C-alpha positions as CSV (number, residue, x, y, z in Angstrom):
1,M,30.7,6.7,-17.5
2,K,29.9,5.9,-21.4
3,T,26.4,7.1,-22.8
4,L,25.2,5.9,-26.2
5,D,22.6,7.3,-28.2
6,K,21.1,4.1,-29.9
7,E,19.0,1.5,-29.3
8,P,19.6,-0.5,-26.1
9,V,21.1,-4.2,-26.7
10,K,19.2,-7.0,-25.8
11,S,21.0,-8.7,-22.9
12,Q,20.7,-12.5,-22.4
13,L,21.3,-12.2,-18.7
14,T,18.4,-13.3,-16.6
15,K,14.8,-13.6,-16.7
16,H,15.0,-11.3,-14.0
17,D,15.5,-8.5,-16.3
18,A,14.3,-10.2,-19.4
19,W,10.7,-10.0,-18.1
20,R,10.8,-6.2,-19.2
21,E,10.7,-7.1,-22.7
22,G,7.4,-8.4,-22.8
23,P,4.3,-6.5,-23.9
24,H,2.2,-6.2,-20.7
25,Q,4.3,-4.1,-18.4
26,N,2.4,-4.0,-15.0
27,T,-1.1,-4.0,-16.4
28,D,-3.9,-6.6,-15.5
29,L,-3.5,-9.6,-18.1
30,T,-7.2,-11.2,-17.3
31,L,-9.2,-7.9,-18.6
32,K,-11.2,-8.3,-21.5
33,P,-11.6,-5.5,-24.0
34,E,-15.3,-5.3,-23.3
35,E,-14.5,-4.6,-19.5
36,L,-12.5,-1.3,-20.3
37,P,-14.0,1.8,-19.6
38,N,-13.5,2.8,-23.3
39,I,-14.3,6.9,-23.9
40,R,-12.2,6.7,-27.3
41,D,-15.2,8.6,-29.2
42,H,-15.7,11.3,-27.1
43,P,-13.6,14.5,-27.5
44,S,-11.1,15.3,-25.0
45,V,-12.0,18.1,-22.5
46,L,-8.4,19.0,-22.7
47,G,-8.2,20.1,-26.4
48,K,-9.0,19.2,-29.7
49,E,-5.4,17.8,-30.2
50,W,-5.6,15.6,-27.1
51,C,-7.2,11.9,-27.6
52,G,-9.1,10.7,-24.6
53,I,-8.8,7.0,-23.8
54,F,-10.5,6.1,-20.3
55,E,-12.9,7.3,-18.0
56,T,-14.4,6.4,-14.8
57,K,-16.6,7.2,-11.9
58,V,-14.9,8.0,-8.4
59,D,-15.5,8.5,-4.9
60,F,-12.4,10.6,-3.6
61,K,-12.0,14.3,-3.3
62,I,-9.5,16.8,-4.8
63,Q,-7.4,16.8,-1.7
64,H,-6.9,13.0,-2.0
65,F,-6.1,13.2,-5.7
66,M,-3.7,15.8,-4.9
67,T,-2.0,14.2,-2.2
68,A,-1.9,10.7,-4.4
69,M,-0.4,12.2,-7.6
70,S,2.2,14.4,-5.8
71,N,3.5,10.7,-4.3
72,L,3.4,9.3,-7.8
73,I,5.7,12.1,-9.4
74,N,8.0,11.6,-6.7
75,S,8.1,7.8,-7.1
76,P,7.1,6.8,-10.3
77,N,8.2,3.1,-9.7
78,I,5.2,2.8,-8.3
79,N,3.6,3.1,-11.7
80,S,6.3,0.7,-13.7
81,T,8.8,-1.5,-12.2
82,V,11.3,-0.9,-15.0
83,I,11.6,2.5,-13.2
84,L,14.1,2.8,-10.4
85,R,13.4,6.2,-9.3
86,A,13.4,10.1,-10.2
87,D,15.3,12.5,-9.0
88,I,13.7,16.1,-8.9
89,L,16.1,18.7,-11.4
90,R,13.5,21.7,-11.0
91,E,10.2,22.6,-9.3
92,K,7.7,25.4,-9.2
93,K,5.0,25.8,-7.0
94,Y,2.4,28.8,-7.3
95,T,0.6,30.6,-4.9
96,Y,-2.4,32.9,-6.0
97,V,-2.9,35.9,-4.0
98,S,-5.8,37.2,-5.7
99,E,-8.9,36.6,-8.3
100,S,-7.0,38.5,-10.7
101,D,-4.4,35.5,-11.2
102,D,-1.7,37.4,-9.2
103,F,0.8,34.7,-7.9
104,E,4.0,34.0,-6.0
105,V,6.3,31.4,-6.9
106,E,8.7,28.9,-4.9
107,N,11.4,28.0,-6.8
108,F,13.7,25.3,-6.6
109,V,16.7,24.3,-8.9
110,N,18.7,21.4,-8.0
111,P,22.6,22.1,-7.9
112,L,23.4,18.8,-9.9
113,I,20.7,19.7,-12.8
114,D,23.6,20.1,-15.7
115,S,25.3,17.2,-14.2
116,E,25.2,13.2,-15.7
117,P,23.1,10.9,-13.7
118,L,24.6,10.7,-10.4
119,L,25.6,6.8,-10.2
120,A,27.6,5.8,-7.3
121,E,30.3,4.3,-9.5
122,P,30.8,4.6,-13.6
123,C,29.0,1.9,-15.5
124,E,30.0,0.4,-18.6
125,T,27.1,1.4,-20.8
126,V,24.1,4.1,-19.7
127,L,21.8,5.1,-22.5
128,T,20.6,8.8,-22.3
129,K,18.2,11.0,-24.4
130,N,18.2,14.8,-24.2
131,L,19.5,15.3,-20.7
132,D,20.4,18.3,-21.4
133,D,16.8,19.6,-21.8
134,T,15.9,20.8,-18.5
135,E,13.6,23.4,-18.9
136,I,10.0,23.0,-18.1
137,R,7.7,21.9,-21.0
138,Q,4.3,23.2,-21.8
139,V,1.6,21.6,-24.5
140,P,-1.2,22.9,-26.2
141,L,-3.9,22.7,-23.5
142,D,-7.4,24.9,-22.6
143,E,-6.3,28.2,-21.5
144,N,-8.4,27.8,-18.2
145,F,-6.1,25.6,-16.6
146,K,-3.5,27.6,-14.3
147,P,-0.5,25.8,-13.2
148,S,0.0,25.0,-9.6
149,V,3.1,22.9,-9.3
150,E,5.6,22.3,-12.3
151,I,8.2,19.9,-12.1
152,V,10.9,18.5,-14.1
153,R,12.4,14.9,-12.9
154,R,14.9,12.8,-14.3
155,M,13.3,9.2,-14.9
156,I,16.2,6.4,-13.7
157,P,15.1,3.0,-14.8
158,R,16.0,-0.2,-13.0
159,N,18.4,-1.0,-15.7
160,P,20.0,1.9,-17.8
161,S,22.3,0.0,-20.0
162,K,18.8,-1.4,-21.3
163,D,16.2,1.7,-20.9
164,Y,16.7,5.4,-21.3
165,I,17.4,7.8,-18.6
166,I,15.2,11.1,-19.5
167,N,14.1,14.0,-18.3
168,Q,10.4,14.5,-18.2
169,T,8.1,17.6,-17.1
170,C,5.2,16.9,-14.7
171,L,2.5,19.7,-14.1
172,I,-0.2,19.7,-11.7
173,L,-2.6,22.2,-12.9
174,N,-6.1,23.8,-11.6
175,N,-9.2,24.5,-13.7
176,S,-11.3,26.7,-11.7
177,K,-14.4,26.7,-14.2
178,T,-15.0,23.1,-14.3
179,N,-13.6,22.4,-11.0
180,S,-10.9,20.1,-12.1
181,T,-7.4,19.5,-11.7
182,L,-4.8,18.1,-14.1
183,V,-1.5,15.9,-13.7
184,L,0.4,15.8,-16.8
185,Y,3.3,13.7,-18.0
186,T,5.7,15.4,-20.8
187,P,8.7,13.5,-21.8
188,H,11.6,15.6,-23.0
189,I,11.3,13.8,-26.2
190,S,10.5,14.8,-30.0
191,T,9.7,11.8,-31.6
192,P,7.5,8.8,-30.9
193,E,10.5,6.4,-31.8
194,D,12.7,7.6,-29.2
195,I,10.2,7.2,-26.2
196,P,11.8,4.7,-23.9
197,F,9.8,1.4,-23.2
198,Y,8.6,2.0,-20.2
199,L,6.3,5.2,-21.5
200,P,3.3,5.2,-24.2
201,P,4.4,6.6,-27.4
202,A,3.0,10.0,-26.7
203,R,3.9,13.4,-26.8
204,S,1.8,13.8,-23.2
205,I,0.0,11.8,-21.0
206,G,-3.1,13.8,-18.9
207,I,-4.8,12.5,-16.0
208,L,-7.8,14.6,-15.1
209,F,-9.9,14.7,-11.9
210,N,-13.3,16.5,-12.2
211,S,-14.8,17.1,-8.9
212,E,-18.5,18.5,-10.1
213,K,-18.4,15.5,-12.1
214,S,-16.6,12.9,-9.6
215,T,-14.9,11.1,-12.7
216,L,-11.3,10.1,-13.3
217,S,-9.8,10.2,-17.1
218,I,-6.8,9.8,-19.0
219,S,-6.0,11.3,-22.3
220,Y,-3.0,11.2,-24.7
221,L,-1.6,13.9,-27.2
222,P,-0.2,12.7,-29.9
223,F,3.1,13.9,-31.9
224,E,2.8,15.7,-34.7
225,S,4.4,13.2,-36.8
226,Q,1.6,11.1,-35.7
227,K,-1.9,10.5,-37.0
228,P,-3.9,12.6,-34.6
229,D,-6.4,9.6,-34.6
230,I,-3.9,7.2,-33.9
231,F,-4.8,6.1,-30.2
232,K,-8.5,6.1,-31.4
233,T,-7.8,3.2,-33.8
234,M,-5.8,1.3,-31.6
235,A,-7.1,-2.2,-29.7
236,P,-7.7,-2.5,-26.1
237,S,-4.9,-5.2,-26.3
238,E,-2.2,-3.1,-27.7
239,R,0.5,-1.5,-25.3
240,P,-0.4,2.2,-25.3
241,I,-3.7,1.3,-24.4
242,R,-3.2,-1.1,-21.5
243,I,-0.3,1.6,-20.1
244,A,-3.3,4.2,-19.9
245,Y,-5.6,1.9,-17.9
246,R,-2.8,0.8,-15.6
247,L,-1.7,4.6,-15.3
248,M,-5.6,5.7,-14.4
249,G,-6.0,2.5,-12.2
250,T,-3.0,3.4,-10.0
251,A,-4.6,7.0,-9.9
252,K,-7.5,5.9,-8.7
253,K,-6.2,3.4,-6.1
254,H,-3.8,5.7,-4.3
255,S,-6.3,8.7,-4.4
256,N,-8.9,5.9,-2.6
257,G,-6.2,4.9,-0.3
258,V,-5.5,8.3,0.9
259,M,-9.2,9.0,1.3
260,N,-9.4,5.6,3.5
261,G,-6.4,6.8,5.7
262,Y,-4.3,4.3,4.3
263,T,-1.1,4.5,6.4
264,K,2.8,2.9,4.7
265,R,3.4,0.2,6.9
266,V,6.7,-0.4,5.6
267,N,9.3,2.6,5.6
268,H,12.4,2.1,3.3
269,D,15.2,4.2,3.3
270,Q,15.7,5.0,6.9
271,V,19.4,4.2,7.5
272,V,20.6,4.7,3.6
273,P,19.3,7.2,1.4
274,K,17.5,5.7,-1.4
275,Q,19.5,7.4,-4.4
276,L,22.6,6.2,-3.0
277,F,21.6,2.8,-2.6
278,Q,20.1,2.6,-5.9
279,D,22.8,4.0,-7.7
280,R,25.2,1.7,-6.0
281,Y,22.9,-1.0,-6.8
282,I,22.9,-0.4,-10.8
283,A,27.1,-0.4,-10.6
284,L,27.3,-3.8,-8.8
285,K,24.7,-5.4,-10.7
286,Q,26.5,-4.2,-14.1
287,K,29.9,-5.4,-12.4
288,Y,29.0,-8.6,-11.2
289,A,25.6,-9.8,-12.2
290,K,26.4,-11.8,-15.5
291,V,29.5,-13.5,-14.2
292,L,27.9,-14.6,-11.0
293,V,24.7,-16.2,-13.1
294,D,26.9,-17.6,-16.0
295,N,29.1,-19.3,-13.2
296,W,26.2,-20.1,-10.8
297,S,27.2,-23.9,-9.8
298,E,24.5,-24.5,-7.0
299,S,21.1,-26.7,-7.3
300,T,19.3,-23.0,-6.2
301,D,18.0,-20.6,-8.3
302,P,20.7,-18.2,-9.1
303,R,18.6,-15.0,-9.6
304,K,17.0,-14.5,-6.1
305,H,20.8,-15.4,-4.8
306,V,22.7,-12.9,-6.8
307,F,20.4,-10.2,-7.1
308,E,19.8,-10.4,-3.1
309,D,23.1,-10.3,-2.5
310,I,24.2,-7.5,-4.9
311,A,21.2,-5.3,-3.1
312,I,22.5,-6.2,0.3
313,A,26.4,-5.5,-0.8
314,A,25.2,-2.1,-2.2
315,F,23.4,-1.0,1.1
316,L,26.4,-2.1,3.2
317,I,28.8,-0.4,1.0
318,E,26.8,2.9,1.3
319,F,26.2,2.3,4.9
320,W,30.1,1.7,6.0
321,N,30.7,5.1,3.7
322,S,28.9,7.1,6.1
323,I,30.0,5.8,9.3
324,Y,34.0,4.5,8.5
325,S,36.5,6.6,7.3
326,S,38.0,4.5,4.5
327,K,38.0,0.5,3.8
328,Q,41.2,0.0,5.7
329,S,39.7,1.1,8.9
330,F,37.7,-1.9,9.6
331,E,37.1,-5.2,8.7
332,F,33.8,-7.5,8.3
333,R,32.9,-10.8,9.2
334,D,30.2,-12.8,7.3
335,L,28.7,-15.4,9.6
336,G,26.8,-18.0,7.8
337,C,28.2,-16.6,4.3
338,G,26.4,-19.8,2.6
339,N,27.4,-19.3,-0.8
340,G,30.0,-16.6,-0.5
341,I,28.5,-14.1,-3.0
342,L,28.8,-11.4,-0.7
343,V,32.1,-12.0,0.4
344,Y,33.0,-12.0,-2.9
345,I,31.5,-8.7,-3.9
346,L,32.9,-6.6,-1.1
347,T,35.9,-8.4,-1.6
348,M,36.8,-7.4,-5.0
349,E,35.3,-3.8,-4.1
350,G,38.0,-3.6,-2.0
351,Y,37.1,-4.4,1.6
352,R,38.7,-6.7,4.1
353,G,36.9,-9.7,5.4
354,E,36.1,-12.9,5.7
355,G,33.1,-15.4,5.4
356,I,32.4,-18.3,7.9
357,D,30.1,-21.4,7.5
358,A,29.9,-24.8,8.8
359,R,29.9,-26.2,5.3
360,A,31.9,-25.2,2.2
361,R,29.6,-24.5,-0.9
362,K,30.4,-25.5,-4.5
363,S,30.3,-21.7,-5.7
364,W,33.4,-21.1,-3.4
365,D,35.5,-22.7,-6.3
366,S,34.4,-20.5,-9.0
367,F,35.6,-17.4,-7.0
368,P,39.3,-15.9,-7.7
369,D,41.8,-17.0,-5.2
370,N,41.9,-14.1,-3.2
371,V,38.2,-14.6,-2.6
372,K,38.4,-18.1,-1.7
373,A,41.2,-17.5,1.0
374,C,38.7,-15.4,2.8
375,L,36.0,-18.3,2.9
376,K,36.5,-20.6,6.0
377,E,34.8,-23.9,6.4
378,Q,34.1,-23.6,10.1
379,V,31.8,-23.7,12.8
380,L,31.3,-20.5,15.4
381,I,31.5,-21.3,18.8
382,P,31.5,-18.2,20.9
383,S,34.2,-18.2,23.0
384,V,32.4,-17.6,26.2
385,L,30.9,-20.8,26.1
386,L,34.6,-22.3,26.0
387,R,37.0,-20.0,28.4
388,P,36.8,-19.9,32.2
389,H,34.2,-17.7,33.7
390,P,35.8,-14.7,34.8
391,M,34.9,-15.3,38.9
392,A,37.0,-18.7,38.0
393,Y,39.7,-17.1,36.1
394,A,40.1,-14.5,38.8
395,Q,40.9,-17.1,41.4
396,N,43.3,-19.1,38.7
397,S,44.9,-17.0,36.0
398,M,46.5,-20.2,34.5
399,L,43.1,-21.4,33.4
400,T,42.4,-21.4,29.6
401,D,39.4,-23.1,29.2
402,N,36.3,-23.5,31.4
403,G,37.0,-27.8,31.7
404,Q,33.6,-28.8,30.1
405,T,33.2,-31.7,27.8
406,W,30.6,-32.2,25.0
407,K,28.8,-35.8,23.5
408,V,28.1,-35.4,19.7
409,P,26.1,-37.9,18.1
410,I,27.8,-39.7,15.2
411,Y,26.1,-39.7,12.0
412,D,27.1,-41.4,8.8
413,K,25.6,-41.2,5.1
414,V,23.9,-44.7,5.0
415,Q,22.2,-45.3,8.4
416,H,22.0,-41.2,9.2
417,Q,22.9,-42.3,12.7
418,G,25.6,-44.0,14.2
419,S,24.8,-47.3,16.5
420,I,25.8,-50.4,17.9
421,K,24.0,-53.3,19.5
422,N,24.4,-54.4,22.5
423,S,22.1,-57.4,24.0
424,G,19.4,-56.4,22.0
425,K,19.7,-52.4,22.4
426,S,21.1,-50.0,20.3
427,I,23.3,-47.8,21.7
428,Q,24.1,-44.2,20.0
429,L,27.8,-43.8,19.3
430,V,29.4,-40.1,20.2
431,E,32.4,-38.1,19.8
432,C,33.6,-36.4,22.6
433,Y,35.0,-32.9,22.5
434,T,36.5,-30.7,25.5
435,S,36.9,-27.2,25.4
436,S,40.4,-27.1,25.3
437,E,40.3,-29.2,22.0
438,L,37.9,-26.9,20.6
439,L,40.0,-23.7,21.4
440,N,42.7,-25.3,19.3
441,E,40.3,-26.8,16.7
442,P,41.1,-25.1,13.2
443,K,37.5,-25.8,12.2
444,V,36.0,-24.0,15.0
445,N,35.9,-20.2,15.2
446,V,35.3,-19.0,18.7
447,A,34.2,-15.3,17.4
448,E,37.3,-13.5,18.7
449,F,38.0,-10.9,16.2
450,P,39.8,-7.5,15.8
451,S,38.4,-4.9,17.5
452,N,37.2,-2.7,14.3
453,T,35.3,-5.9,12.8
454,F,31.7,-5.4,11.6
455,I,29.6,-8.4,11.7
456,I,27.3,-9.3,9.3
457,G,24.2,-11.8,9.8
458,N,22.9,-12.5,6.2
459,H,20.4,-15.2,6.7
460,S,22.4,-16.4,9.7
461,D,20.0,-18.9,10.8
462,E,21.2,-20.4,14.3
463,L,23.7,-17.5,14.5
464,T,20.9,-14.7,14.6
465,C,20.5,-14.3,18.6
466,W,24.0,-14.7,19.0
467,I,25.3,-12.3,16.8
468,P,24.1,-8.8,19.2
469,L,25.8,-10.9,22.2
470,L,29.4,-10.9,20.6
471,G,30.0,-7.1,21.3
472,Y,30.8,-6.0,17.7
473,P,29.0,-3.5,15.5
474,F,26.5,-5.2,13.2
475,M,24.0,-5.9,10.7
476,V,21.4,-8.6,11.0
477,I,18.6,-9.6,8.3
478,P,16.8,-12.1,10.6
479,C,15.5,-15.5,8.6
480,C,14.8,-18.8,10.5
481,S,13.7,-18.5,14.3
482,H,16.1,-20.4,16.7
483,N,17.4,-19.7,20.6
484,L,21.1,-19.6,21.8
485,N,21.0,-23.3,21.9
486,G,20.3,-23.5,18.0
487,D,17.0,-25.2,18.6
488,K,14.2,-23.6,16.5
489,T,11.6,-21.5,18.7
490,R,9.0,-19.0,18.3
491,Y,9.3,-15.4,19.7
492,P,6.4,-13.2,20.4
493,V,6.0,-10.2,18.7
494,I,7.0,-7.2,21.2
495,K,4.2,-4.2,20.7
496,G,5.8,-0.8,20.6
497,L,9.6,-2.0,20.7
498,N,11.9,0.9,20.8
499,G,9.1,3.5,20.1
500,R,7.4,2.1,17.5
501,G,3.8,1.8,16.7
502,S,1.8,-1.0,17.2
503,H,0.4,-1.6,13.7
504,E,3.3,-3.8,12.5
505,G,2.5,-7.6,11.9
506,N,2.0,-10.5,14.2
507,S,3.9,-12.9,12.2
508,T,6.6,-15.6,13.5
509,Y,9.1,-13.9,11.2
510,Q,7.9,-10.2,13.2
511,G,8.5,-12.1,16.7
512,L,12.1,-13.0,15.4
513,V,13.1,-9.9,14.3
514,D,11.6,-8.0,17.8
515,H,13.9,-10.5,19.5
516,V,16.8,-9.8,18.3
517,E,16.2,-6.4,18.3
518,Y,15.4,-6.5,22.0
519,L,18.3,-8.7,22.8
520,A,20.5,-5.9,21.1
521,L,18.7,-3.2,23.5
522,L,19.7,-4.7,26.4
523,C,23.2,-5.8,25.0
524,G,23.6,-1.8,25.2
525,W,23.1,-1.3,21.7
526,K,21.4,1.9,20.0
527,V,19.1,0.2,17.5
528,E,18.5,1.1,13.8
529,R,16.2,-0.8,11.8
530,E,16.1,-1.2,7.9
531,M,13.6,-2.4,5.2
532,L,16.0,-3.6,2.8
533,R,15.0,-3.1,-0.9
534,I,15.7,-6.9,-1.9
535,P,13.8,-9.7,-3.6
536,S,12.8,-11.4,-0.3
537,T,9.8,-11.3,2.0
538,R,12.3,-11.7,5.0
539,N,13.9,-8.1,4.5
540,S,14.3,-6.8,8.1
541,A,17.6,-5.6,8.9
542,V,18.6,-4.9,12.4
543,I,21.9,-2.5,12.6
544,C,23.8,-1.8,15.7
545,Y,27.0,0.3,15.6
546,Q,26.5,2.9,18.6
547,N,26.1,2.4,22.5
548,N,22.6,3.2,23.7
549,E,22.4,5.3,27.1
550,F,20.9,2.9,28.9
551,G,23.9,0.5,29.8
552,S,24.4,-3.1,29.1
553,K,23.9,-6.4,30.5
554,S,26.9,-9.1,30.3
555,I,26.9,-11.9,27.7
556,Y,26.3,-14.3,31.1
557,E,23.4,-12.5,32.2
558,M,22.1,-12.6,28.4
559,I,22.8,-16.4,28.3
560,A,21.2,-17.0,31.7
561,M,18.0,-14.7,30.5
562,E,17.5,-16.6,27.5
563,G,17.1,-20.3,29.0
564,G,21.3,-21.0,28.5
565,A,22.9,-22.2,25.8
566,H,23.9,-26.0,27.3
567,K,23.4,-27.5,23.8
568,W,24.8,-25.0,21.3
569,V,28.2,-27.0,21.1
570,E,26.6,-30.5,20.3
571,N,24.1,-28.7,18.1
572,T,27.0,-26.7,16.0
573,M,29.5,-29.5,15.9
574,A,26.5,-31.6,14.1
575,L,26.2,-29.0,11.5
576,M,29.0,-30.3,9.9
577,K,27.7,-33.5,9.1
578,K,24.5,-32.0,7.5
579,R,23.5,-30.9,4.1
580,P,23.7,-27.3,4.1
581,R,20.4,-25.4,3.7
582,D,19.6,-23.8,0.3
583,H,18.7,-20.2,1.2
């Protein structure tokens, strides 16, 4: 990994990253100066060196503040979307055993404390500052503040080729005389010029909760090289003041949430640890984002598709690393692969597999030859719909198909529907397909894959409910709701499914996700669900790779329970004649 100690170069990649160069960074742009709770004319209770910025009245209690701030220390991305996460390097917890200030210390030191930032793969450029400084930093403070928790965390920005990775001390201190609790953020930086973009140019930030007065306030400690009144002379519109307002507002909001019994409804990182996923995402984004965006040939927005598929690839790679011994021990099939970005990334990363879609995309031609060879323009018709039933085969082992014939309407570009006139009546023109023909048709894939196949269903639409039935380990990210006939439908939410609570949503999308999970359970799969960190509201992933303890129903039973699949062939063959969807 190459590290640089200079100003980051501004990239012309996409607006997805470029927004961070703007002046507002997660602040309320509708605020007027007179609406800000300005206390800059008041001396800070933290000491004469400090500048008080804002103060506001609050209703929550000390325990709510402590819980909320502990969570914010562990998840700084809540305060700024420029920040990806924080890795805890060092932590001390103080337990006071008497009024004479005797205490016990619980000490934690990360074994990777002296290592370079742990990224899944080396990146071309990683900007860092003073990462060898891992000791807890102290700042001038009223002597009545006693430490409760001392932490050194490593701040990992979302794009470390633009924003510096730094270390930062976080202190939680208590003042028994004023019945107050203080949280300090002190970056391991010596000059305001070296402060990264996502922090205000201050030596330290203090957020104070006073229980007696029921107030919450924020103060800045200037650097020695700065004028003592630098923050007092700033206008409310300037970035350091806006950041102060944002930080205090987030602390208040989350403390109120704890007080009101807020329960997080979405839990990420249940299958793949956040750090592994995010580090892999950074590496893949640096390798592939620019070339994919610059060579985009579809009519859709590349920012959504490129960054979403990079995130899905990052998740899959880390998940596969946890369940497979090597890249050569399995293959993947991306059913409904669309623009092929996911297949491109996985293939370039050394994984073997194919992408299958009913219609080729323009973007396929922009990929290297080895990737294009993995993209197949085929419709998927599960062999269960074409092969003889096991009972029929038992009576006649010479049978190779079930002898069915399907009629598919003919569509043309001008009339949209083929027909002829007969005595004043229109007769629909159709093409006939037999099961024997379809089994031998190169444009048809019957989903008879190698036994070591892992199936990906990334917004696979009509195929979504079929994937759990095919008998291979899989990950499905449901999108549009269809039944086994390929017809649009709506499934009810299944409350309490798989032992979950009843607080989840009641949307059409939730019903589809529940139904996919229900089908997987009946097919004998042990189901895991993950809320993926992708730029999409439809980010639920149903993941199955192990058998459950309940046994399974046959695919014939499942099709019967779902009301049959007699229209699947007609609807699927018609897909080849229609324009592809944009998602």
